[in-house]
C-alpha positions in Angstrom: 0.0 0.0 0.0 1.4 3.4 -1.0 1.7 6.0 1.8 -0.3 9.2 1.4 1.9 12.1 0.5 1.3 15.2 2.6 4.2 17.4 1.4 2.2 19.4 -1.1 -0.6 20.3 1.3 -0.7 24.0 2.5 -0.4 22.9 6.1 2.8 22.8 8.2 1.5 19.8 10.2 0.9 17.9 7.0 4.3 18.8 5.6 6.0 17.7 8.9 4.1 14.4 8.7 5.4 13.9 5.2 8.9 13.8 6.8 8.2 11.9 10.1 4.7 10.7 9.9 5.6 7.0 9.3 5.5 5.3 12.7 9.2 4.2 12.7 10.7 7.6 12.0 10.2 9.2 15.4 11.6 6.1 17.1 14.6 6.2 14.8 15.2 9.9 15.7 14.8 9.1 19.4 17.5 6.3 19.1 19.9 8.6 17.2 19.3 11.3 19.8 20.2 9.1 22.7 23.4 8.0 21.0 22.6 5.0 18.9 24.3 6.1 15.7 24.9 2.8 13.9 22.5 0.8 11.8 22.9 -2.4 13.8 22.3 -0.6 17.1 19.1 1.0 15.9 17.9 -2.2 14.2 18.6 -4.2 17.4 16.9 -1.7 19.7 13.7 -1.4 17.5 13.5 -4.9 16.2 12.7 -3.3 12.8 13.4 -5.2 9.6 16.7 -4.2 7.9 14.7 -3.2 4.7 12.3 -0.9 6.5 15.1 0.7 8.5 17.2 1.3 5.4 14.1 2.9 3.7 13.4 5.1 6.8 17.1 6.2 7.2 17.3 7.0 3.5 14.1 9.1 3.8 15.3 11.0 6.8 18.7 11.7 5.2 17.0 12.8 2.0 14.9 15.3 4.0 18.0 16.7 5.8 16.9 15.4 9.2 19.8 12.9 9.6 23.3 12.9 8.0 25.5 9.9 7.2 29.1 9.9 8.4 31.4 7.1 7.3 33.2 5.2 10.1 34.6 2.2 8.2 36.3 1.6 4.9 33.5 -0.8 3.8 31.8 1.8 3.7 29.7 1.8 6.8 27.9 4.8 8.2 26.8 6.4 11.5 23.7 8.5 11.6 23.7 11.9 13.3 21.0 14.6 13.8 21.3 17.7 11.7 20.1 21.0 13.2 16.8 20.3 11.4 16.7 16.9 13.0 17.5 18.2 16.5 14.5 20.6 16.2 12.3 17.6 15.4 13.5 15.9 18.6 12.2 18.9 20.5 8.8 18.0 19.1 9.2 14.4 20.1 10.1 15.5 23.7 6.8 17.4 23.8 5.1 14.3 22.5 6.8 12.2 25.2 5.4 14.7 27.9 1.9 14.1 26.6 2.5 10.3 26.7 3.9 10.6 30.2 0.8 12.5 31.3 -1.9 10.5 29.6 -0.5 7.0 28.9 2.2 6.1 31.5 -0.2 4.9 34.1 0.7 4.4 37.7 4.2 3.2 36.9 5.1 6.7 35.8 7.2 7.9 32.9 9.7 5.5 31.4 12.3 8.3 31.0 13.0 11.4 32.9 14.5 14.5 31.4 17.2 16.4 33.3 17.8 20.0 32.2 21.5 20.4 31.7 21.5 24.1 32.5 20.0 23.7 36.0 20.4 20.0 36.7 16.7 19.6 37.6 14.3 17.0 36.2 11.7 18.8 34.2 9.0 18.7 31.5 9.3 20.5 28.2 6.7 23.2 27.7 5.8 25.4 24.8 6.1 29.1 25.6 5.5 32.3 23.7 8.8 33.7 22.4 7.6 37.2 23.1 6.2 37.2 26.6 7.4 33.8 28.0 3.9 32.6 28.9 2.8 29.1 28.3 1.3 28.5 24.8 -1.3 25.8 24.8 -3.9 25.2 22.1 -6.5 27.0 24.2 -4.2 30.1 24.3 -3.7 30.3 20.5 -5.8 32.0 17.8 -4.9 30.6 14.4 -4.7 33.4 11.8 -3.9 33.2 8.0 -0.2 33.4 7.4 1.7 34.6 4.3 2.1 31.1 3.0 -1.6 30.4 2.9 -2.9 30.0 -0.6 -6.1 31.8 -1.2 -8.9 29.6 -2.8 -9.4 30.3 -6.5 -12.2 32.9 -7.1 
């Protein structure tokens, strides 16, 4: 079955899903973020087929989210986050917070996040870049942006 292509939609969420909307992609990014840079490490951790992992890694590299760096003369590669990929991990951390709140159950979150700047365990929050206040869906009014295409008259 062919995957739906969202990249041409005039929606930033749809365009992002075109890059990481397949279920394995966020998990691959998580693994690379925590230091699993080699194909075999990622494959063993996720239990994903080699074919699917190859396809996902190629897709993430093609979209500039990961970069390949050779580490062997065979050639063999390690995968590293690009700045674009690191920003996607920020999104995944917010997703993890939602999962911790609504899905972790009584056992609690499987992973804690220590803020390197202050050393405290914390939760990522979206904040307004202008006033610093929390920005939740109920606090936001969506407005047309410059990239919105007007419907044909």
